[in-house]
C-alpha positions, 0 to 999 in steps of 0.5 A: 538373618536374610540379606540381599545378594552382593550383586544387587547392593555392593558399591565399588567405591564404598567397598574400596574405602572400607577395605583400605580402612581395614588395612589402616586399622590393622596397622594400628596394632603393631603401632600400639606395640611400638608405642608401648614398647618405647615407653617401657623399660628396655628389659620388657620390650619384647614382652609387650610386643609379643603380647600384642602380636599373639593377642591380635592373632587370638582375637582375629581367630575368635572373631572368625569362629564366633565373634562376628555372629555373636555381635551381628546375628539376629538378636536374642533377648536384646543381649547377644546374637546367634550362631548363623554366621559362625566361621563367617559362613555365607558373608562373601556374597551378601550385604548385611543391614549394618553395611548395606553397600559393601560385602558382608565379608568386608564389613566383618573384616573391618569390625574384626580389627575393632574386636582385636584392638580393644583388649590389646589396649589393656597391655599398657595397664598391666605392662612389666608385671603380668604373666604372659599366659595369664594375660592371654587367657584373660583377654580371651575370656574378657572378649567373650564376656565383655566385648561381644555383648557390649558390641551387640548391645550398641552396634548389633540389635541389642537393647542399648541400640533400641534405647537410642544409644549412639557410638560412631566408632567405639568410644563406649564399646572400645575405649570406655570398656577397656579403660575401665578394665585397665583401671581395675587390672592396675589396682589388682596387680598393684605397684611395680617395683620402685613405683614410689621412687619414680612416682609411677612415671618410669623412664622410657627406654626409647622415645623415638620408637614410641614416636614411630608408634604414635605416627602409625597410630595417627595415620591408622586412626583415620581408617578407624574413625572415617572407615566407620562411616562404611562409605566413601562420602560426606560422613567419612569426610566429617570424621576425618576432619574431626579426627585431625582437629582433635588430635592437633588440639590434643597435642597443643593442650598437652604441650601447654600443660606439660610446660606449665607443670614441668617447665618443659614440653615433654615429648611423651606428653606430645605423643599422649596428647595426640592419642588422647584427642583421637580416642576422645573424638572417636565416638562423636567423629561422624556426628559433629561439626568441625568447629564443635570438635575443637571445643570437645577436644579441649575438654577431652585433652584437659580431662585426660591429663587431669585423670593421670594426676588423679589416678597415678599421683593422688590415688597411686594406681599403677596404670603403667601407660595410663590407659584408664585416662588416655582411653577410658576418660576420653572415651567416656567424655567423647561418648557423652559429647554425642548427647550434646553436639551430634547433628543430623545435618552431619549424619542423617543416621545419627541423632541430634544433640542438646544444642540441636534441641534433643536434651534426652540424648544427653542422659541416654548417652550418660546412662550407656557410659555408666552401664558400660563402666559397671559391666566392664568392671564387674566382669573384670573383677570376677575374672581376676578373683578367679585367677587368684584362686588358680595355681597355674594362672597367677596374675603377677610375675615373681619379684626376681623376674620383674627385677631382671625383666620379662623378655628373657624369662618368658620369650628367651630373647632380648631386644638389644644384644649388647651390654648396656648400663643398668641404672644405678638403682638396678645395679645396686639391687643386683650387687646388694647381696654380694657386695659385702664380699668386696673388700679392697685393702682400703686401709693399706698404706701406699699405692698398689697395682695388680691384675684382678677380674670382674664379672659383667652381668648382662641383664638383657641376655641373662649371661655373665662375662668375665673380663680382666682389669688392672686395679690401681690403688693409690692415696690422693690426699685424705681419700683412697681411690681405685682406678679400674682400667678395661681396654680404653675405659677407666672408672674412678671410684672411692673404695672407702668401706663405709661407702663401698656399695654406693661407690660401686653402683655410681662408678660403673655406669658404663658397665654393670659389674659384679666384682671378684678378687683374684681368683675368687668369683662373686656369685650373682644373687640366687633370686637374680640367677633363677631363670637366667642362662649364665654360661662360661666366659673367660674361664669363669663359670657362674 
């Protein structure tokens, strides 16, 4: 592909804006990690962060080696590019046709962020239950088979571009493709443990961390959308305006829907509303007037909220962080909105939509969205069936690993190095295999006092610690109770044998306990013990 030398084509202002936008979009990926980690349970915090950071590095290297060339080199059969630009060879001193006023290397760097973030969006769908190595191999293959061809079809010189399909900043290429694949992934992986108990909405462990991630995503999205203008001009200004309007509308709509459905304005709904609005406006942000952007954003936000109800509540698909709705549904609708509301008065290089007299753009966009969904789903299914046949790249983690969390097993560390409370259900599972050995003398008359020991099982570090406590048993009317005193802490619980397990679970909320009598140590169940680093503590070895 011939290209003019940079000395004849580079505009300093445009180059500066695109480079700044590149940095803004780069910041969206750690922001995505913070957002998702905060919405998950604490025992899987590091797993999602590690997937995002390692995935980012892999996708960047792939783009550097071959990705850019396959997407933006000369067309082959309308399907894929060539190999003239492998390792970004020769891009530093030329301008490419897609970005005629900036160095080709700046354009390649900006597009590398899009190539990286697309498969990383799927981390939200597979969170807490997909094996680390399997996820990495999956996104490598998915990038080659799905993202690069789609990007070439629409943004390169592929057949969809020749059809007249428009996607300003990735509604089809990024959000529709990853959202569709996320839905397929969630269906293949099945439910997380306790899906029915929480109706798929597991309690987030750190909403402030999720809010921090959302704030950084919000800021970075201006580079994502407005940077796609590839120039510091009017189109970038329109994109910023549309992004601001859509994100704000998304927050308001989701707040109202949350209030109507739950009688509370849930913070998580506010955060997801902002992201849904921005994801939906992405493909049309550089083609639409701000007034129409607000109208489109309302439709997008309501549809995303209803999508969660459909997929998770009605169809019971465990898309952990609702990627299929917040990104997939919104990306598809925003892409179709190009066919209705795009205006060449906003962007002369874009199309006119139906309201400006061009009805044909509607079915062109719809066909492109449907084709993208089918193509993404097809290759995702093929890859997942292939993984199922593999012995080394199984998809799901083992049940015991899922129960205690992926952090320590896969990454050898934990997010929070201190003992924290397991929720009642987790504690109940932890002690269920051994609780029958806990038999205090509940039928003995009179009060009893004695020194005993318990083991604190720390699910974060996978370690067990022995502590001594003072056990006081006494009669209080018709109920026999035990008070366990540990330092300044005291827990009161019933020791009636019929309710021993529930009493243990509910009474030890501030310390997960596995009890021992006198010098007899209760072992951690075998399925929990595997993969854990139990060590000596207080003279007791598990």
